[in-house]
N, C-alpha and C positions, 0 to 999 in steps of 0.2 A: 595583727590580722584578726586574732581571736577576740580582741577587745572591740574592734569595729563591728564584727559580726554580732557580739553580745549586745552592744548598744543598738544596732539596727533591729535586732529581734525584740528587744525591750520596747523600742519606739513603736514598732508594728503592733505589739500587744496593747500598749497604752492607747494608741490611736483607735484600734478596733473596739476597745471597751468604751472609750469616750463617745465614739460614733454610735455605738449601739444604744447608749443611754440617751444621747441627744436626739436621735432619730425616732425614739420610741413614741408611738402614738397613744401609749397608755398613760393616762393621767395618774398622779400619785394617789394613794389612799389618804384620806383626810379626816380630820375631826371637825365637828361643827364649830365654826369660828365665833359664833355669838352665844354666850352663856344663856342657857334656858330656852333657846329657840326650838321650835317644832316645825313640822311640815307646813302648818298654816302661817308661819312667819314669812314665807317667801312664795312667789308665784312660780308654779311648776313649769310654766311656758315662757319665762322672762328672757332666757338666753336666746339671742338671735332676733328678739322682738324689734320692730322698727323704732328708731328714735329720730330726732331731727338731723337728717343728713347722714346717718349711720345706723348700724344695728347694735343692740345691747350685747356686750361681750362678757357678761357676767351675770350675777344674780344679786338682787337687792334683798337683804334679810332685815326685816323691820323689827325694831325693838325700842324700848323706852330709852330716851337720851341718858347716857351715862352707864348703860349696860356694858359689862365686860366683853371685850373682843380678845379672843385667844388665837394663838398661832395654830393653824390647821395642820401643820407639819413641823418637824424640826428643820432648821436651816439657818442661813446667814442673812442677816438684815442688810440689804444693799441700798435702801433708800428710806429716809424718814424726812418729811417736810410738807410743804404746801404746794399744791398744783391748782391751776385755775378751774379745771373740771372736777377733779377728785377732792379738792380741799385738803385737809390734813390727811396724809396718806402714808402707808408703809408698803414696801415691797420686800419680800423674802424669797431667796432662791433655795429650793429644796435640794436634798442630796442627789436626786435624779435630774437636776438642772431645769426644773420647772419654776416659773415665776408666779408667786402668789401675791396678789395685789389687794390691799385693804384700803378702802377710800371712804370719805365723808366722816372721818373720825372727829369726835369732839376733843379728845385728848390722846396724845401719843405717849406711851409709857416707856418704850424701849429706845435705845440709841442705835444709830447707824454703825455698821461694821461690828455687830455683836452676834453671837450665836444664840438662837432660841430653841427651846424644846417644844415638842408638840404639846398643846394645852397651856403654854405659858401666856400670861397676860401681856398684851402688846399695846392695848389702847382701850378707848371707850367709844361706844356708838354715838354718832352725832348727825349733823346735817350740813356740813361745811361744803365749800366749793359750789358747784352748780345745783346742789340739793338744798339750798337755803330755804326754799319755799315748799319743801316736802316734809313729810313726817320723818323722824330720825330713823336711820337705817345704815347698815354696812353694805357698801358695794363690794362684792368679792369676786375676783376672777383668777383664772389659772391659765397660763400660756407658756409657750416655749419660743425661743428665738432662733434656734439652729435646727435645721438648715434654712428654715423660713419661719416667719411669724405664724403661729397657730394658736387659737384659743380653744380651750376645752370647756364643755358645758359642766359647771359644778353641781347642777341640780341632781343628777343621778348619784353622784358621790355623796352629797348631803343626805339624800334619801336612804342610801345604803348604810350610812353611819347611824341614822336614826332608827332604822328597822332592818338590821342585817339578815334576819331570818328570811326575808323576802328575796334575798340575793344568793343564798347558799343552800 
């Protein structure tokens, strides 16, 4: 009886912690994912901007082809590969269960199912996928999947990283 009670209590605690993390509307703190990028490297109003048949769910950070792309947080690499829209892309799940998506890469440096540290090199800026006719850039987005799909605007987080004194 005591063993069943202990297991039940343990499961309640685990479920409560996981639920609190998954339901959080707070996006993770992040690093700038493109080496050397500044506020002028991305459009402050690009998140939610109209696109053909949808809205833009990330930010495009423009840089010279081959510029280093760094992991914005630590996490587990759950996807590396080619997608029709995103081209060469990487998805990392952060410790707080947010998905960070890096697309249009020229080169992918890391492998799937590996742990990355914040600031670790994961690829190089490119213009693959549906960005073939655009200047080289990184499409960067942050989302969660539980309890429903939600995208976070990365622009304020990038601005905070570049100029933290404006936010504290």
